[in-house]
C-alpha positions as CSV (number, residue, x, y, z in Angstrom):
1,M,-2.2,-19.7,19.2
2,K,0.2,-21.4,16.6
3,I,0.0,-19.0,13.7
4,V,1.5,-19.4,10.6
5,F,2.3,-15.3,8.7
6,A,1.8,-14.7,5.2
7,G,3.2,-11.0,3.9
8,S,5.9,-10.1,1.6
9,S,5.6,-6.1,1.9
10,D,6.5,-3.9,4.8
11,F,3.3,-3.2,5.9
12,G,2.9,-6.5,7.7
13,L,5.8,-6.0,10.0
14,N,4.3,-4.5,13.0
15,C,1.7,-7.2,12.9
16,L,4.4,-10.0,12.7
17,E,6.2,-8.3,15.4
18,Y,3.0,-8.5,18.2
19,L,2.4,-11.9,16.7
20,I,6.0,-13.1,17.5
21,K,6.2,-11.3,20.8
22,E,2.4,-12.5,21.8
23,E,1.4,-15.5,19.9
24,D,3.6,-18.5,18.4
25,V,4.6,-17.9,15.1
26,V,5.8,-21.1,14.0
27,C,6.2,-20.5,10.2
28,V,6.4,-17.2,7.8
29,V,5.7,-17.8,4.2
30,T,6.4,-14.9,2.1
31,N,8.3,-14.2,-1.4
32,P,11.3,-15.9,-2.8
33,D,14.6,-14.0,-2.7
34,K,15.5,-11.9,-5.7
35,Q,18.0,-9.5,-7.4
36,A,17.2,-6.2,-6.6
37,G,19.4,-2.9,-7.4
38,R,22.1,-2.0,-10.2
39,G,24.3,-4.2,-8.5
40,K,21.6,-7.5,-9.0
41,K,22.2,-8.3,-4.8
42,I,20.1,-11.0,-3.8
43,S,17.4,-9.5,-1.7
44,S,14.9,-11.1,0.5
45,T,11.3,-9.3,1.7
46,P,11.2,-7.5,5.2
47,V,9.2,-10.1,6.4
48,K,11.9,-12.6,5.9
49,T,14.5,-10.6,7.4
50,L,12.2,-10.1,10.5
51,A,11.6,-14.1,10.8
52,V,14.9,-15.0,10.3
53,E,15.8,-12.2,13.1
54,N,13.7,-14.0,15.3
55,G,15.0,-17.5,14.2
56,I,11.0,-18.7,13.0
57,R,10.7,-20.9,9.8
58,C,10.4,-19.2,6.7
59,Y,8.9,-21.3,3.5
60,Q,9.6,-19.4,-0.1
61,P,7.7,-20.9,-2.8
62,E,8.2,-20.1,-6.4
63,N,4.1,-21.4,-6.7
64,F,2.4,-20.6,-3.1
65,N,-0.8,-22.6,-4.6
66,S,0.9,-26.1,-4.9
67,E,0.6,-29.2,-3.1
68,A,3.9,-28.4,-1.2
69,T,2.3,-25.8,0.5
70,L,-1.0,-27.8,1.5
71,D,1.6,-30.7,3.0
72,L,3.5,-28.2,4.8
73,L,0.3,-26.8,6.5
74,N,-0.8,-30.3,7.3
75,E,2.0,-30.8,8.9
76,I,1.8,-27.6,10.8
77,N,-1.4,-27.5,11.2
78,P,-2.3,-24.1,12.5
79,D,-4.8,-22.4,14.5
80,L,-4.8,-19.5,12.5
81,I,-3.2,-18.3,9.2
82,V,-2.8,-14.6,9.1
83,V,-2.3,-12.8,5.6
84,V,-1.1,-9.6,5.4
85,S,0.2,-7.2,1.8
86,F,0.9,-10.7,0.7
87,G,0.3,-10.5,-3.4
88,H,-1.4,-14.1,-3.7
89,I,-4.6,-14.9,-4.2
90,I,-5.6,-18.0,-2.2
91,K,-6.8,-21.2,-4.0
92,P,-10.3,-22.6,-2.8
93,F,-8.5,-26.0,-2.1
94,L,-6.2,-24.4,0.6
95,L,-9.3,-22.2,1.7
96,E,-11.2,-25.6,2.3
97,A,-8.7,-27.3,3.8
98,F,-8.6,-25.3,7.0
99,P,-11.7,-23.5,6.8
100,D,-12.2,-20.9,9.3
101,K,-8.3,-20.4,9.7
102,W,-7.3,-18.1,6.8
103,I,-7.7,-14.3,7.8
104,N,-6.6,-11.6,5.8
105,I,-5.8,-7.8,7.3
106,H,-6.9,-5.5,4.3
107,S,-5.6,-1.4,4.5
108,S,-9.4,-0.2,4.2
109,P,-12.9,0.0,5.4
110,L,-14.0,-2.9,3.5
111,P,-16.3,-3.1,0.9
112,L,-14.9,0.2,0.2
113,Y,-11.4,-0.2,-2.0
114,R,-11.0,-4.0,-2.4
115,G,-7.7,-4.7,-4.3
116,P,-4.5,-4.5,-4.4
117,A,-3.6,-0.7,-3.9
118,P,-6.5,0.6,-0.9
119,I,-4.4,3.4,0.6
120,N,-3.5,5.0,-2.5
121,F,-6.9,5.0,-3.7
122,A,-8.1,6.6,-0.4
123,I,-6.3,9.7,-0.9
124,F,-6.8,9.8,-5.0
125,N,-10.0,10.1,-4.0
126,S,-9.9,13.0,-1.2
127,E,-11.9,10.2,1.4
128,K,-12.1,11.7,4.9
129,T,-11.8,8.4,6.4
130,S,-9.8,5.3,6.0
131,G,-9.2,2.0,8.1
132,I,-8.6,-1.5,8.6
133,T,-10.4,-4.5,8.0
134,I,-10.4,-8.3,8.8
135,I,-12.1,-10.5,6.8
136,E,-12.3,-14.4,6.5
137,I,-10.7,-15.2,3.2
138,A,-13.2,-16.2,0.3
139,E,-12.5,-17.2,-2.8
140,K,-13.7,-14.1,-4.5
141,L,-11.2,-11.0,-3.8
142,D,-11.5,-9.4,-0.5
143,A,-15.2,-9.9,-0.3
144,G,-14.9,-12.5,3.1
145,D,-17.1,-12.0,6.3
146,I,-16.0,-8.9,8.1
147,L,-14.3,-9.9,11.7
148,V,-12.7,-6.7,12.9
149,K,-13.2,-3.4,11.5
150,M,-11.6,0.1,12.7
151,Q,-11.4,3.6,10.7
152,I,-9.5,7.2,11.4
153,P,-9.5,10.4,9.8
154,V,-7.5,11.4,6.9
155,E,-5.9,14.7,7.0
156,Q,-6.4,17.0,4.3
157,S,-2.6,16.9,3.7
158,E,-2.2,13.1,4.1
159,T,0.4,11.3,1.7
160,F,0.4,7.7,1.1
161,G,3.3,7.5,3.3
162,S,2.1,9.0,6.1
163,L,-1.5,7.0,5.9
164,F,0.7,3.9,5.6
165,N,2.0,4.4,8.7
166,K,-0.9,5.6,10.9
167,L,-2.9,2.3,9.1
168,Q,0.6,0.1,9.8
169,I,-0.3,0.8,13.8
170,L,-3.8,0.6,13.5
171,S,-3.5,-2.9,11.8
172,V,-2.1,-4.3,15.1
173,D,-5.1,-2.7,17.4
174,A,-7.2,-4.6,15.0
175,L,-5.5,-8.0,15.0
176,K,-5.1,-7.7,18.9
177,K,-9.3,-7.2,19.2
178,L,-9.4,-10.5,16.5
179,L,-7.6,-12.7,18.7
180,E,-9.3,-11.5,22.1
181,D,-12.5,-12.3,20.6
182,I,-11.3,-15.6,19.1
183,K,-9.9,-16.3,22.4
184,T,-13.3,-15.7,24.4
185,G,-15.8,-17.0,22.0
186,R,-17.0,-13.5,20.7
187,I,-16.1,-13.6,17.0
188,Q,-19.2,-12.0,15.2
189,K,-19.5,-12.4,11.6
190,I,-20.4,-9.5,9.3
191,R,-21.1,-10.1,5.5
192,Q,-20.2,-7.8,3.2
193,D,-22.5,-5.5,0.9
194,D,-21.3,-6.7,-2.2
195,S,-23.4,-3.8,-3.7
196,A,-21.1,-1.0,-2.3
197,A,-18.4,-2.7,-3.1
198,S,-15.4,-0.5,-5.0
199,Y,-12.3,-1.7,-6.7
200,T,-8.4,-0.5,-7.1
201,S,-5.8,-1.2,-9.9
202,K,-2.5,-2.3,-9.5
203,I,0.5,0.6,-9.5
204,T,2.3,0.7,-12.4
205,K,5.2,2.8,-13.8
206,E,3.0,4.1,-16.4
207,F,-0.1,4.4,-14.0
208,C,2.0,7.2,-12.1
209,R,2.4,9.6,-14.7
210,I,0.6,12.4,-14.6
211,N,-2.0,13.8,-16.8
212,F,-2.0,17.4,-16.4
213,N,-5.4,17.7,-18.6
214,D,-7.0,16.6,-15.3
215,K,-8.3,19.5,-12.7
216,A,-5.7,20.7,-10.4
217,E,-7.2,19.4,-7.2
218,K,-7.6,15.7,-8.9
219,I,-3.8,15.9,-9.5
220,I,-2.5,17.4,-6.3
221,A,-4.3,14.2,-4.7
222,F,-2.8,12.0,-6.8
223,I,0.5,13.2,-6.3
224,R,0.2,12.9,-2.2
225,G,-1.3,9.5,-2.8
226,L,1.9,8.3,-4.6
227,N,4.2,10.1,-2.1
228,P,7.1,8.9,-1.3
229,V,7.0,5.7,-3.5
230,P,6.6,4.9,-6.3
231,A,6.4,9.0,-7.0
232,A,4.1,10.9,-9.7
233,W,6.1,11.6,-12.8
234,T,6.3,13.9,-15.8
235,I,9.0,14.3,-18.7
236,F,11.1,17.4,-18.4
237,N,13.7,18.3,-20.7
238,D,13.7,14.5,-21.9
239,K,14.0,13.3,-18.5
240,V,11.8,11.2,-15.8
241,L,11.0,14.2,-13.3
242,K,9.5,12.7,-9.8
243,I,7.1,15.4,-8.3
244,F,6.3,14.7,-4.6
245,N,4.4,17.8,-3.5
246,A,2.5,20.8,-5.3
247,G,-0.4,23.2,-4.7
248,I,-2.4,25.5,-6.2
249,F,-0.9,28.4,-7.0
250,E,-3.2,32.1,-7.5
251,C,-1.8,33.5,-10.8
252,A,-2.4,35.0,-13.6
253,V,-0.6,33.8,-16.6
254,N,0.1,33.9,-20.1
255,N,-3.1,31.9,-21.9
256,R,-0.5,30.6,-24.5
257,I,0.8,28.2,-22.1
258,I,-0.8,24.5,-22.8
259,A,-1.3,22.2,-20.0
260,G,1.5,20.1,-18.6
261,Q,3.8,23.0,-19.5
262,I,6.5,23.5,-16.5
263,F,7.8,27.1,-16.3
264,T,9.1,29.3,-13.4
265,F,8.0,32.1,-12.4
266,E,8.9,34.6,-9.2
267,K,11.3,31.9,-8.7
268,K,8.7,29.2,-8.5
269,I,8.0,26.1,-10.3
270,L,4.5,26.1,-11.9
271,V,2.7,24.0,-14.3
272,K,-0.9,24.8,-16.3
273,C,-3.5,22.1,-16.0
274,S,-6.9,21.8,-17.1
275,D,-8.3,24.6,-15.0
276,A,-5.7,26.0,-12.8
277,I,-1.9,26.2,-11.7
278,I,-0.1,24.3,-9.3
279,E,3.4,25.0,-7.8
280,I,5.5,22.3,-7.5
281,T,7.5,22.5,-4.4
282,D,9.2,18.9,-3.9
283,L,10.8,16.9,-7.0
284,Q,13.6,14.8,-8.1
285,F,15.1,13.7,-11.4
286,E,15.3,10.0,-11.7
287,G,18.2,9.1,-10.5
288,K,19.3,12.3,-8.3
289,K,18.6,13.9,-5.0
290,R,15.0,14.9,-4.0
291,M,15.3,18.4,-3.5
292,D,12.8,21.4,-3.1
293,S,12.1,24.0,-5.6
294,K,14.8,26.8,-5.2
295,S,17.4,23.9,-5.1
296,F,16.0,22.4,-8.4
297,I,16.0,26.4,-10.0
298,N,19.4,26.6,-8.8
299,G,20.3,23.8,-11.1
300,L,18.8,24.6,-13.9
301,R,20.3,27.8,-14.0
302,Q,24.1,26.3,-13.7
């Protein structure tokens, strides 16, 4: 099959690798190169890097929803346009020009967790299962007909990073099934139940700030849902402190300690929440090395 692949983050790399190996990927669409880091070096998306390594044509428009994109797609006339973690809403004039050819690989069991951060929100809400859904792209966000859906359990200690990796692998299994169904004419479309839909929001730096007035279990899930990136954070000693892991700590503490106050007790780093105390075990001052609590306490004493 002649494939156009559209994606920007590393979540789509496994699927792109599979398509390069098994199908004819004629063009990769991804975000433009940009300056990154303290040195302001020009950086490409992981998707572009993989495409260039394999000699695949790259298209990096400033405005994806343009006549130039339509002209390119008309020139290629692909059998399928695979969109994975692209970050752009496809406008109707492009969808209508290639009906039944636009598909999106989404990292949740739709209609749950539509939007930009489904993996994070599954962990924030302590879901027992997550999954991959491949849909036809429709004008409404993540609301197209379901073509393939696969689910996996979410472990109690799951982090964003661990679930991300599992769903990357599952996305390839789902894509394999879809391509087999297309080639054998077994495609079955299932309409989503909009009344059962839930939505996620964009993960900004301010979103990641911990609210210690919440309950401890909610805070712990929030921390796991942002581990390892972009990381939950708070302010300690007038500096941004990133927190990667925490758990409930059973102890009696002075009632004068207020929610959000970080303190040490028996060589542990603790913080008061609305209903309990949590122990921070993995943390990092912004711009410094990530460390365990023992190393952090030793650093404070120096």
